[in-house]
C-alpha positions as CSV (number, residue, x, y, z in Angstrom):
1,M,16.2,-2.3,-9.7
2,E,14.9,1.3,-11.3
3,F,13.3,3.8,-9.4
4,V,11.6,7.2,-10.4
5,S,12.0,10.4,-8.8
6,P,9.3,13.0,-9.6
7,T,11.6,15.7,-9.7
8,L,14.5,13.8,-11.0
9,G,13.1,11.3,-13.4
10,P,14.4,7.6,-14.0
11,L,17.1,6.4,-11.3
12,S,19.1,3.5,-10.7
13,F,19.1,2.3,-6.9
14,E,22.9,3.6,-6.3
15,Q,21.7,7.1,-7.3
16,M,18.3,7.5,-5.6
17,F,20.2,5.8,-2.5
18,R,22.6,8.8,-2.8
19,H,19.8,11.6,-3.2
20,L,17.8,9.9,0.2
21,V,21.4,10.4,1.5
22,G,21.8,14.0,0.4
23,Y,19.1,15.1,1.5
24,M,19.2,14.0,4.9
25,K,23.0,15.1,5.1
26,S,21.5,18.4,3.9
27,E,20.0,19.3,7.6
28,P,21.3,16.9,9.6
29,D,19.9,18.3,12.9
30,Q,16.4,16.9,11.6
31,N,14.9,14.1,12.6
32,Y,14.1,11.7,9.5
33,H,11.9,8.3,9.2
34,L,12.1,6.0,6.3
35,I,9.3,4.8,5.0
36,I,8.6,2.1,2.1
37,G,5.2,1.2,1.0
38,T,3.3,-0.6,-1.8
39,D,0.2,-0.6,-3.7
40,S,-1.6,-2.6,-6.5
41,L,-3.8,-1.9,-9.3
42,V,-5.2,-5.0,-11.1
43,A,-6.7,-4.5,-15.0
44,D,-5.3,-6.9,-17.6
45,D,-2.2,-7.5,-16.0
46,T,-1.1,-5.8,-12.2
47,T,1.0,-2.9,-11.6
48,F,3.0,-2.5,-8.6
49,V,4.3,0.4,-7.3
50,T,6.7,0.5,-4.1
51,A,7.3,4.0,-2.9
52,V,10.6,4.7,-0.8
53,V,9.6,8.2,1.5
54,V,12.1,10.3,3.4
55,H,10.0,11.9,5.9
56,R,11.6,15.2,7.4
57,V,9.8,14.8,10.6
58,G,7.5,18.1,10.8
59,H,9.4,19.4,7.3
60,G,7.8,17.4,4.6
61,G,10.2,14.8,2.4
62,R,11.5,13.7,-0.4
63,Y,10.1,10.3,-2.3
64,F,11.1,7.8,-4.8
65,Y,9.2,4.8,-6.6
66,R,9.4,1.6,-8.6
67,K,6.4,0.4,-10.9
68,F,6.3,-2.9,-12.9
69,R,3.8,-5.1,-14.3
70,N,3.2,-8.5,-13.4
71,R,0.6,-11.1,-14.5
72,K,-2.9,-10.5,-13.2
73,I,-3.4,-11.5,-9.8
74,E,-6.9,-11.3,-8.7
75,S,-6.8,-12.7,-5.4
76,L,-6.4,-10.0,-2.6
77,R,-4.6,-12.1,0.0
78,Q,-2.1,-13.1,-2.6
79,R,-2.0,-9.7,-3.9
80,I,-1.2,-8.0,-0.3
81,M,1.3,-10.7,0.6
82,F,3.4,-9.9,-2.8
83,E,2.8,-6.2,-2.2
84,T,4.3,-6.7,1.6
85,S,7.2,-8.9,0.1
86,L,8.0,-5.9,-2.2
87,S,8.4,-3.7,0.8
88,L,10.4,-5.8,2.8
89,E,12.8,-6.4,-0.3
90,A,13.0,-2.8,-0.7
91,A,13.6,-2.0,3.2
92,H,16.4,-5.0,3.3
93,L,18.3,-3.5,0.4
94,L,17.9,0.4,1.9
95,T,18.5,-0.8,5.4
96,T,21.7,-2.7,4.3
97,E,23.3,0.3,2.5
98,L,22.3,2.5,5.1
99,G,24.0,0.3,8.0
100,R,27.3,0.6,5.4
101,N,26.9,4.3,5.3
102,G,26.0,5.6,9.2
103,Y,22.5,5.5,9.3
104,S,21.7,2.1,10.9
105,S,19.6,4.0,13.1
106,L,16.9,5.6,11.0
107,P,13.7,4.6,12.0
108,V,11.9,2.5,9.2
109,E,8.3,1.7,8.7
110,I,6.7,0.0,6.6
111,H,3.2,1.3,5.1
112,L,1.0,-1.9,4.7
113,D,-2.5,-0.9,2.1
114,V,-4.6,-3.3,5.1
115,G,-7.1,-1.6,7.6
116,P,-10.0,-2.6,10.1
117,N,-12.5,-1.6,7.5
118,G,-13.4,-3.6,4.1
119,E,-11.7,-6.8,3.0
120,T,-8.3,-6.5,4.1
121,K,-9.1,-6.5,7.8
122,R,-8.5,-10.5,8.0
123,I,-5.0,-10.4,7.0
124,I,-3.8,-7.8,9.2
125,R,-1.9,-9.8,11.4
126,E,-0.3,-12.2,9.2
127,V,1.1,-8.8,7.2
128,V,1.7,-7.1,10.4
129,G,3.7,-10.6,11.3
130,M,5.5,-10.6,8.5
131,V,6.6,-7.0,9.1
132,S,7.3,-7.2,12.4
133,G,9.5,-10.2,12.1
134,S,11.9,-8.9,9.9
135,G,12.7,-6.2,12.0
136,Y,10.2,-3.5,10.7
137,A,8.2,-1.1,12.1
138,A,4.3,-2.0,10.5
139,V,1.7,0.9,9.9
140,I,-1.9,0.2,8.7
141,K,-4.7,2.3,7.9
142,P,-5.6,4.9,7.9
143,D,-2.0,5.9,8.7
144,A,0.0,3.9,6.2
145,Y,-0.1,7.0,3.8
146,G,3.1,5.8,1.9
147,A,1.1,2.9,0.3
148,T,-2.3,4.8,0.3
149,K,-1.4,7.9,-0.9
150,V,2.3,7.8,-2.5
151,A,2.4,4.4,-4.0
152,D,-0.9,4.4,-4.9
153,K,-0.6,8.1,-7.0
154,H,2.0,5.9,-9.4
155,S,-0.3,2.8,-9.6
156,K,-2.8,4.1,-11.9
């Protein structure tokens, strides 16, 4: 699994993880949240972008993203479900590594590209249930900036 840092360029999962932990170690007295969100864009195929954001609460943060193309998925429901599963996959990999490195108490949020307005309102309960059932905090629009701002920026 390869990620991209806007500053450092392409990174393996291991390199990305080292930079993420290094960022937290640089100011260990600060509060941090790990935010994961996925967005997609449909054209001739479907582009999915998963963003991993380490937020130093009140003091900015760093992010990394993973981008890949898949067959065209026109069904909004199917696309949102796939976005959610990609975010959960990344969260599982990261929390497993964080647990091995002494960061098991780091709050993890999954930002979902669904909200109370528009077509996605019909599947909010379903995807929030998927995330909550997996042990993570689910955040929806308008507060889901990991998906709607960070991942969206790189899906174009």
